[in-house]
N, C-alpha and C positions, 0 to 999 in steps of 0.2 A: 518660548519656542513659537515661532510664527507659522501657523498651519493654514493660513488663508489660501495659499496657492494650491495646497493639497486638497482641502475640503471643497474647493470650487468645482471639482469634477466628481464629487460623490453624490449618490442618490440620497433622498430623504431618509430611507430606511437605514442606510449606512451611517449618516450623521446622527440619527436618533439612537442607534446602538452605541455609538462612540460616546455621546453625552450621557446616555443611561449608564454606561459602565463606570462613569466617574463616581456615581453615588450608589452603586450596588452594595448591599450589606456585606457581601463577601465574594460571591461567585458571579461571573458573567459568562454566558454561553451563547455562542453563535452556531446555529445548525441550519441545514438546508441543502439546497441543490449544489452540484458541482459548478465551479466558475461563477458563483453568484455574488462574489464580493465579500465573503465571510473573512477570508484571511487578511485582506487589505484593511478592512474596518477594524478587526481585532488587533492588528499590529499597530495601527495608529493609536488606538486606545492604550495599548501597551506602552508606546513611546511616551504618551502624555503621563500615564501613571508612573512610569519610571522616574520622571522628573519630580514626582511628588512622593515617591516611596520612602518609608522610614529608613533612616541611615543604618539603623541596627537591624540586621537580618539579611539573609541571602536573597538574591534575585535569581530565579531559575527558569529555564525554558525546557520543557519536557516534550519528547516525541518518541515514536516507536524505536528509532535508532538515531545515532548521531548523524548518519548520512541523510535521513529524512528531515532532521532539524535543519541541516545545512541547506538542503534543496528547497524545502517548503518555506523556510522562514529567514535564514541568514541571507541567502541569495537575493530574495525580494527586497529585504531591508537594505542591501548594498546597491540596489538599482536606482540610479538617479532618475530614470524615467518614471519610477513609481514614487520615490520619496524625496526627490529633489536634493537640496544640499544636505538634508539629514543623512543621506546615504554615506556621506563622507565621514560621519561620526560613528560608523559601525565597523569595528575592526575584529577580524577573525582569521586565524590560520587554519586551513583545512586539516581536519583530524584532531584539532585541539578541543578539549572539553570546556573551554571558557571562551567568551567573547567580551569585548569592551564596547558597550553601547551607550552613547551620550555620556562617556566618561565613567560609567559604572561597570564593574565586573559582573558578568552574567554567566552562570553555570549552566552548561548544556548536559542534560541527563537523558540517556536512552532508557526506555522502560518497556522492553518487549516481553518481560515475564515477571513473575512475583519476586524474583531475586533482586530486582531493581529497588525494592524497598530499602535495602541496606545503604543505598547511595544517599538517601536523605534522612535516614533514621538519626535522631538526635539533633538535627539542624533546626535553626529558627529561620523561617522564610518570611520575607517582607512582601514579595511579589512573585507570582508564578504564572507562567503561560503554558498551556497544554495543547499541543497540536494533535488532531485526530483522536479525541478523547475516548471514543468507543473502542479504540485499539489498546488502550492502557489498561493493565490489570486493575480490577476493582480494589484489591488490597493496596496497590500503590496509590491510587487516587485517595483512598481514605487516610493513608499515612500522610500524604501531602497536605490534606486538609488539617490534620492534627498538628502540622508544623507551622501553620499560619498563626503564630503566637504573638505577633507584634500588633499593637493597636493600629487599625487601618489597613492591615494586610489584605491582599485580594488575590483571587485566582481567576484568570481569564482562560477560556478554552474554546476550541472550535471542533466541529465534527460533521461528517455526513451521517445521515440517519442509518440505523441498523434495524434489527428485528424488534417488534414491539415489547418483548419481554426483557430487553437488555437492561442491565442494572442502572445505567445512566438515565434512561427514560423513566423507569419505574421508581427509582429512589430519589431522583433529583428533578428531572423535567416536569413530571406530574406533581411534584411537591415543591415547586420552585419557591413560593413565598415562605413556606415553612422552613426551608433549609437555607434561606438567605441568598437565593439565586435570582438573577434577572436573565431572561432567555429571549433571544430574537431568532425568528425563523426567516430564512432568506430563499428567494426564488431567483431564477435567471433574470427576471425583470428588475431586480434590485441592483444589478451591476450595469451602470450606464456606459462602461467602457467596451461592452461587447457589441460587435458588429451584428446587425440583425440577421445577416446571412449565416454567421457563425452560430447564432442561437438556433436558427432553423436547422442547421446541420446537426447540432447536438441533439435536438429533439427527434430528428429522424434516425439517429444512430442507436437509440435505446428503445427497448420494448419491455413490456411486462413488468416484473419486479424491478429491474434496473431503471426503467423509465420513472416509475413511481418513487424510487429512492433517490436517484441521481438528478432527475429533472424536476420532479415535483417536491422532492425533499421530504417524503413521507416515511414514517417509521412503519414498515410493512413487512410481514412475513413472506417467505418464499412459497410460491405455488407453481406447479407445472415444471416446465423445462428449466434447468439451471442456466444454460447458455442459449436463451431463446433468440439471441441476435445472430446465432450461427447460420451462415448461408454458404453452402458448399460452392456455389457459383462464384462468390466473392472471396472466400477465404482459402480455397484450395488452389495451390500452384503446382503445375507439372514440375517434377524434379528437374527435368532438363532445362526448364526456363527460370530456375532460381538465379537471382543476381549473385554477383561475387560477394563473398562474406568478408567483412572487416575482421571478425573474430568468431570462433566457435566457443561460446561462453561456458556452457555447462551441459553435461549429460545428467539428466535426472533419472534415477533408478527406483522403481517400485518392486518390492521383493515379495514373492509368493512361494509357498511350498507346494500346496495342491493347486493354488491359483496361479495365474500367469505372472511371470516376472517380465517387466517391461522397462525399456530404456528409451528416452527421447532426447534428442540432441538439439539444443537451442543455439541459433546463430544470429549475429547482428549484421544485416546486409549493408552494402555500401550506400543503399538508398535510405538508411536510417530507420529501417523497419526490422522487427523481429521475425524470425522464421524457425518453425520446427522443421528441421531439414531432413532428419532421418530417424528411423526407429528400429530397435531390436527387441524381439518378443519371443519368449518361450512359454508355450501353453502345454502343461503336462497332460491334460486330458486329450487334446487334439493330437499331440505327438506320441501319446501312449507311453510316455516315460517321464520319470521325475528325476531331474538332474540334482546332483549333490552341489554343495557350495563350491567345491573345487571345480566342478564342471561348469557351473554358472560363471565363475570367475574367469575361466579360460575363454568362454564365449564372449563375455563382456569386454575383456582386454583385447581380444582379436578384433571385435567390432569397433571399439574406440580407436584402435590403431589404423583402421582401414580408411580408405578415401570416402568422403561423404558428399563431395561436391561435384557438379557436372563439368566444371571448368578446368579440372586438373590442379595439381599443386596441393600440397598438404598444408592445411591450417590446423595447428594443434588445438586439441580440446583442453581448455584451461582448468575446468573443475569437473569433478564427478560428485554429485550430490545424491546420497543413498538414503532411502527410507530410514528414518532414525530408529525404527524398531528392529531393523535388520542387522543386529549386532554381529551375528555369526558371519554374514556375508561380508561385512566391512572388515572383520578380522582376516578372513580368507583373502580378500583383495589386497590388504596390507601385506600379508605374508608373501603374496605373489608379486609385490613390487608396485602396486597401484594405490597411491594415497587418495583417500576420499574425505568428504566432509558430510556431517549429518544434514540432511535436507531441512529447510525451513518448512515446518508442517503445521502452521496455523491455517486450518482448512478454509475457514470463511474469508480470512484476509487474502489467501491465495486465490480462491474462487473469484472474489471481487476484483482482484488485480487482472486475472485472465479475462474476465467479462469486460472490463474496461478497455483492455487492449483489443479484444475482438470487436467491440462496438465501434472503436475509432479506426478500425482497419490497420492497427499497428502491429498485430500478430497474425501472420499467415502460416499456412501449413502445407508442406510438400506432400504430394500424393504417395510418397513412400511410407508415410505415417499412417498405415492402414488401420492399426489398432485404435489409435487416437480418433481418427475420423469415424470409425465404426461405433465408438462409444459415445461420442459427444451428443448426437441427436437424441439418445435415450436417457441422458443424464438428468435426473429429476430430483426435486425437493421431496423430502419425506413428509407425507401428509400427516402422519402422527405427530411429528415435531411441529408442523404448522399449526395443528389444533392447540398446541400448548404455547403458541406465540413465539416459537423458536425457529432457527434456521439449521437444517442439517440435510445433506443430500442422502439419497438412498445408497447404501453401501453395497452396490452390485455393479459388475461390469464397468469398473472405473480405474482399472490398473494402469492403462496407458495415460488416462487423464491425470491420475495422480503423479505419474512420472513427469509428464509435461509441466504440471503445476510446480513440482519440486524444482525443475530447471529454471522456470521463470522467476519464482519467488526467491530462490537462493541466490540468484545472480543479479538481483535488482540493482544493487549498487554499481554493477559494471555497466548495465545497459541504460539505466535511467538518464544519465547526463547526456547521452548521445542520441536518444530517441527523437525522431521527428515529431513535433507537436504542430497541429494544423495552424494554431494562432499564437502559441507561446504565452498564453494568458495565465495569470495567477488566479487561484481560487478565491 
């Protein structure tokens, strides 16, 4: 496989990591800043190792979901701009759990929770690639390592940093030599394909925790405001000035009995940006009454059926994602004829997703979403968790924020392919 044309445009750090991955005892990990060249380097290493992998044993690519594997890995591999003629040797049908890469069958495994262990239990793995390793359950990671039973089997992985106490850092990064790992840390300067103006833009978009994690690539615990990039002047849009919506993707619902019940509606604008376009909120204390599930269902159904856009014309709401702990409300809504889905509730992953969208000005908020706007400025990391090297927001005044996060995280597969990216660069 001739890689001269590909490596000609790589940085020294990228080339060093690719060559180093060839002789790692077992694990190769790329970590660091966003858009720093981790993914391209690791995928090149994967392609080389794929040609050398033992014939006995499976080749697997692991990601949070099949959709993230397709978006983060398969799509770049099929790009001639990135991989030249090798892109023509990557074959995959969207939605399929296998791909054929350089003539070898590769199994695509989503690992969003501990149940994913069953998908590899009993298998013998010759080569594995893990995308966004900090988002993979530790139990799955350990099971995957135990499956590398062929002589010369290797595991390649990428990640953005997380909090300092994360198991990947504590048990592997800090013990790299002891566990057979080689680790490379990347910064934005390690990606020669980035335009200097884009680097400057990225650096200006992030502050605080997110700057240190996403730009400097540090493993750092959260302190202070969760969404410290929030700027009402930049992020709030008058409802009357909303653009036309391509789709109303999802209504996220956070359920409270004595606390507020909030619903936030997420739309995808014709400009390729996301908008929290409308909000419905019941506050028992302020309204001096507590609604039953049947009454909440009636309000939510009436609100979902109402007009939410200033331009007229009804755009249907495609999904309703309800707090997964709100079983009684979901049952009531179902009885009343409204099908719902349990919201994706990985809190830290959802917070990171919303923070990234806010920082890139890809998520804007209509001034109708008064609960969300009122909560966002005071949403803070829990200092007690920070002292332990962990991430956890303070659980107070976060009901509309949770509802908005549900809408964004649950509908990611719907909006991600259509979202406007300033440069369209791979990580």
